[in-house]
N, C-alpha and C positions, 0 to 999 in steps of 0.2 A: 682422478681427483678434480682435474679442470672441468670435466663435464658435470660432477657433482656440484662443484662450486657455481657454476654457471645457472644450473637448474634452481639452487638455492637463491640466487640472486634474482632471477626472474620471479620465484614465488614471493620474495620479499617486495620487489616492485609491485607485482600484482596486488598483494595484500595492502600495502600502502596506498595504492590507487584506490582500491575498494573503500578503504576506511575514509579516504578523503572525500570520495563521491557520496558516501553515506552521510558523512557530516555535512556537506554541502547541502544535500537534500533535506537533512534534518533541519538545518538552519532555515532553509527556504520554507519548510512546513511551519517552523516556530514564527518566522517573519509573518507568514500568511495568517496563522492563527491569532498572532498578536494584533495584526491589522483588523481582522474579522472581529475580535473582541473589543477593539477600540470603536469600529463602526457601530457595533451593537450598543456600547455605551452611549455614544453620541445620539443614536436614534432613540435610546430610552430618555435621554435628557430633552430632546426635542418633543417627545410625546408628553413628558410630565410638563413641559413648558405650556403645551397647548391645554392641558387640564387646568393649570394656573390662569390662563387666559379666560377659560370658561369660568372658573370660580370668580374672577374679577368681574366679567360680564353680569353674573348672577348677582354679586355683591352690589354692583352699581344699579342694577334693576330693582333691587329691594329698597335701596335708598330713595330712588325716584317715584315708585308707585307701590301700592299694596294690592293690585290687581294684576293677574298674569293670564295672558292669552297668546294665541299662536301668531300673531302679527307682530310681536315683539323682537328685539335683536336676538335674544338668545335662542329663538326658534329657528333661525336661518342656518342651515348646514354651511360650514366653511369647506370650499373645494380644495383640492391639492394646491398648496401654494408653494412656489420654489423658495429656498432658503440656501444661503452660503454658509455651510457649516465648516468653519475652520478651513476655508478653501476647497472643501469637498461639496459636490453637488448633492442636494437633498431636497426634501419636501415635507410638508406637514399639512395634515387635514383634520377635521373634527366635527362633532355634532353634540347637541345637548338635546335630550329627550326629557320631557316631562313624565315623571312617574306618578304624580298626584293625580293625573287624570284617568288612571286605571283603578281596578278594583283590587284593594289590598286584601289578600286572602286571610291575613291574621287579624282583620277586624271582625271576623265571624265570632271571635271571643273576646269578651271584656273581663279582664281579671281572671276568674276561675270558672266563669259561667258563659254560656253561649248568649251573644247578643241578637235580641228579637228584631232589631231593626235592619240589620245587615244580611240576616239569612234570606228573607224575601228578595233583597236586592240580587244576591247571588243566583237565587233561583230564576228570576226574570233574566238575568244574564244568560244562563243556560238556555232559556226559552228562546232569547234572541239568536242563539246558535242553533236552532231547530231541534233543541231537545224537547220532547213532549212534556207538558206541565206537570203531569204526576211523576214522571221520571226526574224532572228538574228539582222538584221539591224534595223527593227522596234523596237525591245526591247532596242537595244542600244541607239537609239534616245530618246525613251521614259524615259530610266533611266537617261540620260543625262539632259533632261529637268526637271526632277524630283529633281535633285540635284542643278540646277542653283538656286541661291538666289532669292527669291520672291521680287517683287517691292511692294511698298505701295498700288499701285492701283490694283494689281493682286487678283483675287478671291481666297478664301481659298478652295483649291482643295484637302486638306487631304494629300498631298505629302510632303516629308521632307523639300525640298528647303534648305537644309543645310548638311554639310558633314555627312556621315554615321559613327556611332560608332562600330557597329557590322554588318557584311554581312546579318545576319538574318532580319535586317530591310528592305531588299528587298521586304519583303512580303507586304510592304505597297504601292508598285508600281504595278499597273495592269500589268498583263501578267507574273509576276513572281510567279508561284505557288509553293507549297511545294516541289513537285518533282524536278523541275527545280533548286530551291535553293540548295536542297541536292546535286545534280549533280555540281553545282558551288562551293560549299564550300571547296573543296580541292584545289581550284585554285585561289580564290579571298581572299582579305583581306581589312580592312577598317582602313586606317592610315592616318596621316597628309599628305596632298597632295604636300606640299612644299618640293621640291628637293627630292621627292620620285621617285625612279628609279628602273627598273626591272634588277636584277642581272641575266646575261645570263649564268653564270656558275651554278646557283642553281635552275633555272626555269625548271619546269617539260616540258615534250615534248609539252603538250597542250599549254602552255604559249610560247614557242619558235615558235609554229605554229602560235600563236595569233599575235605576234609582227613582223612577217616576211612574206612579201608578196610572193605569188608563191611558197610557201613551202608546201610540201605535209606532212601528219602526219608521213608516213613512213620515210621520210628524217629527220623530226623532232626527231623521236625516235632514229634514227641512230646518228644524232648529240649529243643527249643526252647520249647515250652509249659512244661515243668517248671521252666525257668529263672526264670519270673515268681515263683516262690515259694521257689526254692532255687538260687541261683547258685553258679558254681564258685569255690572260693578258690585252687585250684591246677590246673594242667594235669592232674597226677595224679588229682585228684578227678573231673574229667571222664571220664577213663578208666574209674573205678569205676561210673560210671552208664551205660556202653556195654553194649549186648547181647552175648551170647556170640559169639565169633569176630571182633567188630569191634575195631579199634585205629586210632590216630592214624598217619598215613603218616609223619610226622616230628614228634616233640615239640618239636624246637628252633625250629620255624616257628610255634609256637602260645604263647599266653600268656592270662592272666585280667586283664590291664590294658591300658589304651590310651594310645598316643602321640600319634596324629594326630586332630584334630577340625576339622570344617568348620562355620563360624558363618555364618548367614544372617541379616542384619539389615534391617529395612524401617522407614524413618522418614518422617513427614509434618510439614512445617511450612507452615501456612497452604496455599497452593496448590501447593506443591512436594512431590514424593515421590522418595526415594532408596532404592535397594536395594543391598546390598553383600554380597559373599561374601568370607570370610577363611579361609585354611587355616593352623591352628596346629599347632605342634610342641610337646608338653609334655614335653620331655626334662627341662628345668629346672623349678623350681617355678612360675615365671612364664612362660606359654606365649609362644613365639617366633612372630611372623607370618612364614610362607613365602612367601605371596602374597595378594594382594587384588584384587579387581576389582568395578567397578560393573556392575550387572545392567540 
């Protein structure tokens, strides 16, 4: 009996010890999880604070001037800056990128019809990326047809027939393979088409080539370099700097200010890091958030 009682006592002590150890380990994990979640929340707050800073910078810029160019404050990337986040070590960084200097794929369609002024622009952009002229024109026509709203009697061809949300959706259009899409990505965007214009002050040389007839890539690069010292106050002023014989395909699709901006913010709080992307529409003085996503 004494032997049985001793064994039972040892088993009881073992079980109690095991349960206590499990509870302590669980408590430790819960504390670690709670701490990690708190760090994550703090990092998100820091990132959102950076976005609000960007909105404030763009709002102030709009109040001061109606011309946007790459020598303005908003175009300067913010390097990682240390912050004291409730006693925890952290940092925050961000950048504002103009999206009005890129070709908006959705402008290929106006209302329910293809736009005759933007289709040749897109074809020239493809040519700037070394796509042969005949193929470039065919691809521009094909994409425009793919974006025109479908009629009730049209067959289901698997094409979007609606505005694009992301340039990567080009993959659904025949002829746009991964290699071509990768080449296009630095120069195109997918924004609401209404009142979307290309900013001639922030457009890369390939876009200047695309929107301007009889302009060589060499001349487009020269115009881009000259903007670092003298940007354009009006679309007409851009035309005055063009070489003989060159002209805009469509003045109404171009501008010297920007409406859409992409803000990327990265924040760290203790062990947690958060990156966020936000698309802003600066129609009003205080930019509106169109979408946001965690990276």
